Backbone as numpy.savetxt, mean C-alpha at the origin, in Angstrom:
# Nx Ny Nz CAx CAy CAz Cx Cy Cz
-0.54 -6.58 13.70 -0.46 -5.13 13.73 -1.84 -4.51 13.47
-2.58 -5.09 12.56 -3.80 -4.44 12.10 -4.88 -4.37 13.17
-4.78 -5.21 14.20 -5.81 -5.21 15.25 -5.20 -5.29 16.64
-3.96 -4.85 16.79 -3.32 -4.85 18.11 -3.21 -6.22 18.74
-3.09 -7.25 17.93 -2.93 -8.60 18.47 -4.23 -9.35 18.68
-5.37 -8.71 18.49 -6.66 -9.38 18.66 -7.00 -10.14 17.38
-6.91 -11.46 17.44 -7.10 -12.31 16.27 -8.50 -12.17 15.68
-9.51 -12.08 16.53 -10.89 -11.97 16.04 -11.13 -10.66 15.32
-10.64 -9.56 15.90 -10.78 -8.25 15.26 -9.99 -8.24 13.95
-8.79 -8.82 13.95 -7.98 -8.87 12.74 -8.70 -9.62 11.62
-9.38 -10.71 11.97 -10.13 -11.47 10.97 -11.27 -10.63 10.39
-11.94 -9.85 11.24 -13.02 -8.97 10.77 -12.47 -7.89 9.84
-11.35 -7.27 10.23 -10.72 -6.23 9.40 -10.29 -6.84 8.08
-9.68 -8.01 8.12 -9.25 -8.67 6.90 -10.43 -8.94 5.98
-11.53 -9.39 6.55 -12.74 -9.67 5.75 -13.21 -8.40 5.03
-13.18 -7.27 5.71 -13.66 -6.01 5.14 -12.65 -5.35 4.20
-11.36 -5.54 4.45 -10.35 -4.70 3.79 -9.36 -5.41 2.88
-9.27 -6.71 2.96 -8.21 -7.43 2.24 -8.23 -7.16 0.74
-9.41 -7.01 0.15 -9.49 -6.87 -1.30 -9.84 -5.46 -1.76
-9.73 -4.50 -0.85 -9.92 -3.10 -1.25 -8.71 -2.65 -2.07
-8.95 -1.75 -2.99 -7.89 -1.23 -3.85 -6.71 -0.70 -3.04
-6.98 -0.06 -1.92 -5.92 0.52 -1.10 -5.03 -0.49 -0.42
-5.43 -1.73 -0.37 -4.63 -2.77 0.27 -3.84 -3.59 -0.75
-3.94 -3.23 -2.01 -3.26 -3.99 -3.06 -2.02 -3.26 -3.55
-1.04 -4.03 -3.98 0.16 -3.48 -4.59 0.68 -4.48 -5.61
1.68 -4.08 -6.35 2.29 -4.95 -7.35 3.62 -5.47 -6.85
3.84 -6.75 -7.01 5.12 -7.33 -6.65 5.27 -8.66 -7.36
6.45 -8.93 -7.85 6.75 -10.23 -8.41 7.21 -11.19 -7.33
7.15 -10.72 -6.08 7.69 -11.49 -4.97 6.66 -11.70 -3.86
5.41 -11.91 -4.23 4.35 -12.07 -3.23 4.66 -13.18 -2.23
5.27 -14.26 -2.68 5.56 -15.36 -1.76 6.55 -14.94 -0.68
7.46 -14.01 -1.00 8.40 -13.50 0.00 7.74 -12.51 0.96
6.71 -11.84 0.49 6.06 -10.79 1.29 4.85 -11.29 2.07
4.25 -12.38 1.67 2.93 -12.80 2.15 2.74 -12.76 3.66
3.60 -13.38 4.40 3.41 -13.49 5.85 4.34 -12.59 6.64
5.08 -11.74 5.97 6.04 -10.87 6.66 5.31 -9.74 7.39
5.86 -9.24 8.50 5.29 -8.06 9.15 5.35 -6.86 8.21
4.46 -5.91 8.41 4.35 -4.76 7.52 5.68 -4.04 7.34
6.41 -3.78 8.43 7.67 -3.05 8.34 8.67 -3.79 7.45
8.66 -5.11 7.53 9.56 -5.90 6.69 9.11 -5.83 5.23
7.80 -5.82 5.00 7.29 -5.71 3.63 7.74 -4.41 2.98
7.85 -3.35 3.76 8.30 -2.08 3.21 9.77 -2.14 2.78
10.60 -2.75 3.58 12.05 -2.66 3.41 12.71 -3.88 2.78
11.97 -4.94 2.52 12.55 -6.20 2.10 13.35 -6.04 0.80
14.56 -6.59 0.80 15.42 -6.58 -0.39 15.94 -7.98 -0.62
16.19 -8.31 -1.86 16.74 -9.61 -2.24 18.25 -9.55 -2.22
18.89 -10.68 -2.00 20.35 -10.75 -1.99 20.94 -10.54 -3.38
20.15 -10.80 -4.40 20.64 -10.56 -5.76 20.77 -9.06 -6.00
21.59 -8.70 -6.96 21.75 -7.28 -7.24 21.61 -7.02 -8.74
21.32 -5.79 -9.05 21.20 -5.32 -10.42 22.08 -4.09 -10.55
23.06 -4.14 -11.42 24.03 -3.06 -11.60 24.68 -2.66 -10.28
24.95 -3.66 -9.44 25.63 -3.42 -8.18 24.75 -2.97 -7.04
23.43 -2.90 -7.26 22.51 -2.47 -6.21 21.61 -3.63 -5.80
21.35 -3.76 -4.50 20.42 -4.78 -4.02 19.04 -4.51 -4.61
18.33 -5.57 -4.93 16.98 -5.43 -5.49 15.99 -5.27 -4.35
15.33 -4.12 -4.27 14.33 -3.89 -3.25 13.02 -4.47 -3.76
12.51 -5.50 -3.08 11.27 -6.13 -3.50 10.10 -5.69 -2.63
10.37 -4.92 -1.61 9.32 -4.45 -0.71 8.64 -3.21 -1.26
7.87 -2.57 -0.42 7.08 -1.42 -0.84 7.92 -0.18 -1.11
9.18 -0.19 -0.72 10.07 0.93 -1.01 10.84 0.68 -2.30
10.18 0.05 -3.26 10.80 -0.33 -4.52 10.68 0.75 -5.60
10.16 1.90 -5.24 10.03 3.07 -6.12 8.97 2.93 -7.21
8.14 1.91 -7.14 7.01 1.84 -8.06 6.06 2.99 -7.75
5.53 3.62 -8.77 4.61 4.75 -8.56 3.44 4.36 -7.67
2.92 3.16 -7.84 1.78 2.71 -7.04 2.10 2.72 -5.55
3.33 2.37 -5.20 3.71 2.34 -3.79 4.13 3.71 -3.27
4.42 4.63 -4.18 4.84 5.98 -3.79 3.70 6.99 -3.83
2.53 6.59 -4.30 1.38 7.50 -4.40 0.98 8.01 -3.02
0.90 9.32 -2.89 0.52 9.93 -1.62 -0.96 9.73 -1.31
-1.25 9.54 -0.02 -2.62 9.56 0.48 -2.58 10.23 1.85
-3.71 10.78 2.27 -3.76 11.53 3.52 -4.67 10.87 4.53
-4.26 10.98 5.79 -5.06 10.47 6.90 -4.77 11.34 8.11
-5.83 11.85 8.72 -5.71 12.66 9.93 -4.70 13.80 9.76
-4.76 14.46 8.61 -3.92 15.62 8.36 -2.47 15.31 8.02
-2.13 14.05 7.88 -0.77 13.67 7.51 -0.78 13.00 6.15
0.32 13.14 5.42 0.44 12.53 4.11 1.46 11.40 4.16
1.08 10.28 3.56 1.90 9.08 3.55 1.90 8.48 2.15
2.68 7.46 1.98 2.58 6.53 0.85 2.73 5.14 1.45
2.48 4.12 0.66 2.64 2.76 1.16 4.10 2.53 1.58
5.02 3.21 0.91 6.44 3.05 1.21 6.86 3.76 2.50
6.07 4.76 2.95 6.50 5.58 4.09 5.61 5.49 5.33
4.40 4.98 5.20 3.46 4.96 6.32 4.04 4.09 7.45
4.00 4.56 8.69 4.65 3.80 9.78 3.88 2.58 10.26
2.59 2.53 10.03 1.77 1.39 10.44 0.77 1.11 9.33
0.03 0.04 9.48 -0.99 -0.29 8.48 -2.23 -0.75 9.20
-3.36 -0.08 8.95 -4.61 -0.43 9.61 -5.78 -0.14 8.68
-6.95 -0.43 9.14 -8.15 -0.31 8.30 -8.38 1.13 7.84
-8.14 2.09 8.72 -8.35 3.49 8.34 -7.39 3.91 7.23
-6.13 3.48 7.32 -5.14 3.83 6.30 -5.43 3.12 4.99
-5.93 1.90 5.06 -6.33 1.19 3.85 -7.45 1.98 3.16
-8.41 2.45 3.93 -9.50 3.26 3.38 -9.01 4.56 2.77
-8.08 5.23 3.44 -7.54 6.49 2.93 -6.79 6.26 1.62
-6.01 5.19 1.57 -5.28 4.89 0.33 -6.25 4.47 -0.78
-7.30 3.72 -0.43 -8.32 3.36 -1.41 -8.92 4.61 -2.03
-9.31 5.57 -1.19 -9.90 6.81 -1.70 -8.95 7.55 -2.63
-7.67 7.62 -2.26 -6.68 8.32 -3.10 -6.51 7.61 -4.44
-6.47 6.29 -4.43 -6.32 5.54 -5.67 -7.55 5.69 -6.56
-8.73 5.65 -5.97 -9.96 5.82 -6.75 -9.99 7.22 -7.38
-9.64 8.25 -6.62 -9.59 9.62 -7.16 -8.58 9.72 -8.31
-7.45 9.06 -8.17 -6.43 9.07 -9.21 -6.95 8.43 -10.49
-7.64 7.31 -10.35 -8.20 6.62 -11.52 -9.28 7.48 -12.16
-10.14 8.08 -11.36 -11.19 8.95 -11.91 -10.58 10.11 -12.65
-9.62 10.80 -12.02 -8.98 11.97 -12.64 -8.28 11.59 -13.94
-7.66 10.42 -13.99 -6.93 9.99 -15.18 -7.87 9.65 -16.33
-9.14 9.44 -16.04 -10.08 9.03 -17.08 -11.12 10.08 -17.43
-10.91 11.30 -16.96 -11.82 12.39 -17.32 -11.57 12.84 -18.76
-12.60 13.18 -19.43 -12.47 13.77 -20.76 -12.10 15.24 -20.61
-11.48 15.81 -21.62 -11.13 17.25 -21.55 -12.36 18.09 -21.20
-12.23 18.94 -20.22 -13.31 19.81 -19.79 -14.20 19.22 -18.72
-14.08 17.93 -18.44 -14.88 17.30 -17.40 -14.26 17.57 -16.04
-15.10 17.54 -15.02 -14.64 17.70 -13.65 -15.22 16.58 -12.80
-14.40 16.02 -11.93 -14.87 14.94 -11.07 -15.69 15.46 -9.91
-15.60 16.74 -9.64 -16.28 17.28 -8.45 -17.37 18.22 -8.80
């Protein structure tokens, strides 16, 4: 998905983006998510249940990190809602996460801008 099927371009994108903050998330189920297509990673649920509900292990698991909004080309997404995943969206999410961390660590009266 990340390079439209071009393996060489995908390898280049992976080299540049795999370890950016915007491409990371939290999951206790990385082995289940590792090689899955992006759409499956968003929706993946385990057969086990908790209080009668299926356990969502994908990006739609309601963790704040996966629900954090980021903007790209005038649209707002989260990792749980974005329809595709590419280098530009990884960069947009990275910027949003960095801004969130900066804002959370400002002292009273300080401004990030």
